[in-house]
N, C-alpha and C positions, 0 to 999 in steps of 0.2 A: 708427659711425666717430668717431674722436676728433679734436678740433681742438686746436691749441696754446693756451697760456694767454693769448693775446691776447684771447680771448673774455672778456666781463665777466659776473660773477655777477649774477643778476637781483635788483633792489631791490623786494621784494614783501611784506616782513614788517611787521606792525602790532604795537601793544602787546600785544594778546591772544595773538598768536603768541609773542612774547618771554616773556610770563608763562608760557605753556604749555611752552615749551622749557625755561625756567629751573626751574620746579617739576617738570616731567617729568624733567629731568636728575637732580634730587636726590631725588625722592620715594621711590625704592627704599631710601634711607637710613632711612626710617621703617619699612620692612618687615623689614629684617634688617641685620646688621652691628653696629649700635649695641649690641645685647644682649651681644656679646662683651665689652664694657666692664664689664658686671656681674661677669664672671669674674675681673677684675683689681682691682675697686674696690668692689663692692657697689652697692646702689641709691642710697644717699645720695651715695656717692663719685662715681658717674657723673652724678648730678644736679648736683653742684657743678661737675664738669668741663664739663658741657653748658652751664651758665649762663655760665661763662668763655668757652667757644667761641662761644656765641651772641653775647656782647658783641663778640668778635673779628670775627665775620662781619658784624654790623651796621656796625661801623666800617670793615671791609674793603670791603664792597659800596658804601657811600656814597663811599669813596675811589676804588675801582676804576672806578666809573662816570665819574669825571673822565677817566681814561685812555681808556676805551672810547669816549666821545663826542668826545674830542680827536683820537684816532687810531683811527678805526673801520676796523681792518685785520683780516683773517681770521686773522692769526697771534696775536692776543691779546697775552699777556704777552711773547711773543717779540719782537713789533714794538715794544712799549713799552720793553723793556730794551735792545733794539738802539739805539733812538733816544736813550736816556739814557746807556748805558754802552758802546756800540760792539759789534763783532762777538762778542767772547767773552761779554759780558753777555747778548746775544741768544741765543747758543748754550746757555748754562746755563738760562736761562728757558725756551727752546724745548724742551730735553731734559726738564726737569722737567714741563712741560705735557704733553708726549707721554706720559711715564710716568703722570701723573695720569689721563688719559683712556683711553689704550690699555689700561692695566691695570685700570681700573674696569670696562671692558666685560665681560671674562670673569668678574669677581666677580658682577656682576648676572646674567649669563647662567647661571652655576652656581646661583644662588639661584632663578632661574626654573625651572631643571630640577628643583630640590629641591621647589618648590611643586607642580609637575606630578607628581612622584613621590609626594608626600604624597596627592594625589588619586587617582592611578593607579599603585600600587606596581610594576606590570609595566613601566613606562617607565623606562629607565635615566637617571640624572641627567646624566651626561656627554654622552650622545648627544642628549638634549633640549637641553642648553645649546648644543651645536654647531649644531643645527638652527635654534634661535632667532636666533643670530648671522647665519646665512646668509639667513634670511627678511628681517631688517631691513637688511642690506646692500643687498639687491635693492630694498626699498622706498625707501631713501635715494637710490638711483640714479635714481628716477623723477622727481625734481625737488624743490627745496627748498620750494616753496609747497605741493605735495601732501603732503610729509612733515610740514610745519609744521601743516597743517590736521588731519592725523591726530594730531599731538601735542596739539592743542587738545582733540579729542574724547577721547582716551585719558587725558589728564591730568585732565580734569573728572571722568571716571569714577573715577579713582584717588583724587581728593580726596573725592568723595562716599562712596566705599567706606571710607576711613579714618574719616570722620565717622560712618558707620553702625556701624563697629566700636566706636568710642568710646561711641556710644549704647547698643549692645547689652550691652557688658561693664561699663560704669560702675556699674550697680547692684550688681555683685559686688565692687567695690573695697573692700579692707579696709586701713586704715592700719597695722594690726599686721603684715600681710604685707609692706608696703613697707618698714617700719622693722625687720624681722627681719634681723639680721646686716648692718646698714646700711653699715659701713665696715670690712670684715674685715682690710684691709691698711693701715688708717690713711691718713694724708695722702699717703704714697708711692703708694697706689692711685689717688688723684685724678690725679696726674701720669701714671701708667700708662694711665689711661682717656682722657686728652686726645685721642689719635689716633682712638679709637672715637667720641668725641663729634664730631670733625671729620666723620665719615662721615654724620652727620645732614644736613650742608649741602654736602658735597663735590660739586663740579662745577657749582655755580650760576654760577661765572665763565665757564662754557662759552658763555653768550650772546654774549660778546665775539667768538667765532669765526664768528658769522653777522652781524657788524656791517656787512659790505659788502653784505649782502642785506636791510638794513632800510630801509624807506621813512621818510624824515625822521628820521635817527638822533639828531639833537640833542634832539628832544622824546621820541621813542618809546623809546629805550634806558633813560633814567632811569625812565620809567613802568613798563616791563616789570620792571626789577630791583627797584624798591621794592615793588611789589605782590607779587612773588614771595617776597621775604624775609619779609614780614609773614605770608603764608600758611604758610611753612615753619616759622617760629618757633612758631606756634600748634600746628601738627600735631606737631612734634618733642616739645615739652614734654608735650602731651596724651597721645601714644602711650606715651612712656617712663614717665610717672608712673602712669597708669592700669594699664598692663600689669604694672608692678612690684607693684601691690597686689592682683592677681587670685589669685596662688598662690605657692608657694615659688619664688622667682625663680631659684634654682639650677638648676631643671629646664629653664629657657629660655636659660641663659647660654652654651650651646655649639651652638645650632641655627642652621641657615640658613633656618628658617621659624618664627620665634617666635610670630608673631601667630596663624596658624591653630592652632598647638599650644595657645596660651593660651585661645583661644575653645573649643577642643576640651575642655580641662580644665574650663572653667567650665560649658559646656552639654552636654558629652558628645560624643565623636567621632562617634557615630551620629546626632546631631541634624542635622536638615536645614539649619539655619542655619550650622552648622560647615562643611558641604560647600559651601554657597552662598558663604560668605565666602572659603574657600580658592580657589574657582573665580574669583571676581571679584578676589581678591588678586593674580592674575596681571596685572591692569591696571596697577597701580603699577610693577611690575617691568618690564613691557613699555614703559611710558612712559619710564622711565630708560634702558633698553637702547637704545631708538630714538634718544633725544636724545644719549646719549653717543657712539653710533656717528656721528651727524651731526657733533658737535663734534670728535671725534678725527680724522675725515677732513679737516675744514677746517684743523686744525693741520698735518697732514701736507702738505696742499695748499700752505699758506702758506710752510712752510719749504722745500718743494721749489721753489716759484716764486722764492724768494730765494736759491737755490743751496746751501742747507744740507742738502738731500736730493736724490736723483737727479731730474733735471728732468722725467722722464716722469710722475712722481707729481703734477705740476701740470697735466697735460692735463685739459681739460674736455670732456665729451661734447657733441657738436654738437647732438643732439636735445634732451637733458634739461637741459643747462647745469649738470651736476654733476661733481665730480672723481672719476670712476669708478675710476681706478687707485689713488688714495688710499684709497678705500673698501675695495677688495680687499686692499690691504696691511694696513690696520687689522684686517680680519677674520682674516688669516693670523696676525698677532701674537696675537689673542685665542685662537686655537686652541692655540697653544703653551702659554699660561698655563692654559687649561682642563685640559689633559692633564698638566701638570708641577707645578702648585702647588696648595696648599690655600687655602681661602677666607680664613682669617685672614692668611696670608702675602700674598695678593693685595691685600687691603684695606690692609695696612700699607705695602706698596710704593706703592700709589696715593696714600695719605695723605702719604708722604714727598715724592712728586712735587708734590702740591698745596701743601704747606707751603713748600717751596723756591720754588715759583712765586709764592706770595703774598708772600714776603719780597722777591723780586726786583721785584715790582710796586710794593710800597710804597716801596722804595728809589728806584724810577724816578720816583715822584711827587715826592719831595724833590729829586732831581737835576734833573728837567725844570722844576720851579718856579724853580730858580736859573739853569739853562742856557738855557731858552727862556721867559722871563717873558711874552713877547708871543704865545705860542702860543694859537690860538683855543681857548678852553675853554668850550663851551656849558653844561657842568655843572661846578661846582667843588665839591671835597670840603668838606662843612660842618665847622665847628669845626677847620679846618686851623690848626696842624699836629697837633692832638691826635688826631683820628680816625685818620689814617694811622699816627701814632706808637703809639697803643694797639694797632692791628692788628699792627704790626711787632713790638712787644715780646711780645705773646701768641704770635705765630707762632714767634718765636725760642725761647721757652720750650717750645712744643709740639714743635719740631724736636729740641731737646735731650732732651726726655722720650722721644720716639720712638726716638732713637738709643740712649739708655741702656737702655731696656727691650726693644729689638728689635735687638740688634747684628748678627745675621746678615743680615736684610733691609736694614739700613742699609749694610752692607759691599757688598752687591750693588748698591744704588743709587749709592753713592759710586764704586764701581769702574766703573760705567757712565759716570758723568760724567767720570772721569779718562781713560778710554779714548777717549771721544768728543772730549775736548779735545786729546788727543795727536794723534789723526788730523787734527783740524781745523787745528792749528798746522803739522803736518808737510806738509799740502797747501797751506799758505800762505793759507788762507781768511781768517785773521785780519787779513790785509793788504788784503783786497779789500772795498771799500766797496760797499754796496748802492746802488741808484738814489738819487741825491741828492734825488729827490722825497720819499722817505720821511723824510729827515732835515730838510729845510728848507722844502719847499713847503707851502702851505695843505692842509688835510685833503682837500678835494674833489679838488684836482689830484693830490695824492699817490696817492690810490687809483687814479685812472685811469692814471697813469704806471706804477704797479706792475703793472698788468695787461698791459703791453707788454714 
């Protein structure tokens, strides 16, 4: 039985849960997707792009944490942009965030299906992807603490597995392989690779969407974010560089399962370690799929609760205290993309959503610093205004590169924003202010008021 959204989400998450959710959200980016960047830039081209994007994410996360702890709202960037720029700003940030997470879900699900197909060729990729989405929607319905505990377990396994992978294949690394045809498209390839480098870290911001379910968010959210970004930087650079030196990288640049293929080339596909690695390789993808479904459902829930989506999507299950309708709708969207789009198209659309959301978030920091200088900020962005400015500039460059090299998906994304804005204005939603608690009240009171 469903209760209305006057029910409150449970505050049960600790720093270890946040680390697990953040790393779990992202870690699939180390397993697939990034290698598509080799196809447009080469190994050194992608390395340069990744170093730039790593700088962007370090600056972004330390800046974004200011917003997350100041306004711990399940809507994430939607709530921050609304508070800073009003209804239309909130709409654009919310739309971008929805695209970011809702579209990332099918990308990870398809890769999971591909890994399973690599192990058992008789299992179709698409059907496996659909099945994985269904299983993790059910798991997320059972309660946030239960799903977060699962995240801790599966994320630790995924990190251990990547470390094992690096340990097994590192002796086979050859610099000559990594430097073979390093930048076939020159510096233009570096710009083309930026969106694929984003895939290494995309979705870490999803921790913001469980902010209302964090115990002592002022202390625990920064701890969760900072430990997660350190973990991910080490893994991303390690996996990309070592894998690029194992064999002819061209063989891996178009696959949805580059790591098992790489270890198969090094050790032989019949080797027991190859099969074991491919089997446990599912853990990292499972961790991300689970976490992204959790984050996307909270975004749907928050926007529905604020009147930007149908109110029924903000209903909370009486028994488990989870937004069950938001989870089901998120799953339905995933199925559309699984059947209708290719992996590289899905990744590009998700990256476009992420980058626009990052831009709106960084603009929100600057606006709120001037608009609400006395806002309670338990964590302030270090090196302000340089960190948010660095993140903002690199995000804008990344957006321009994504649009230039991927005009078709950019048109779909922009068309969606235009359509949503037209409907929003036509219904007069741009004139309807949300609860004043969100705009002016202290953080603790604002959360409670938004629940009613």
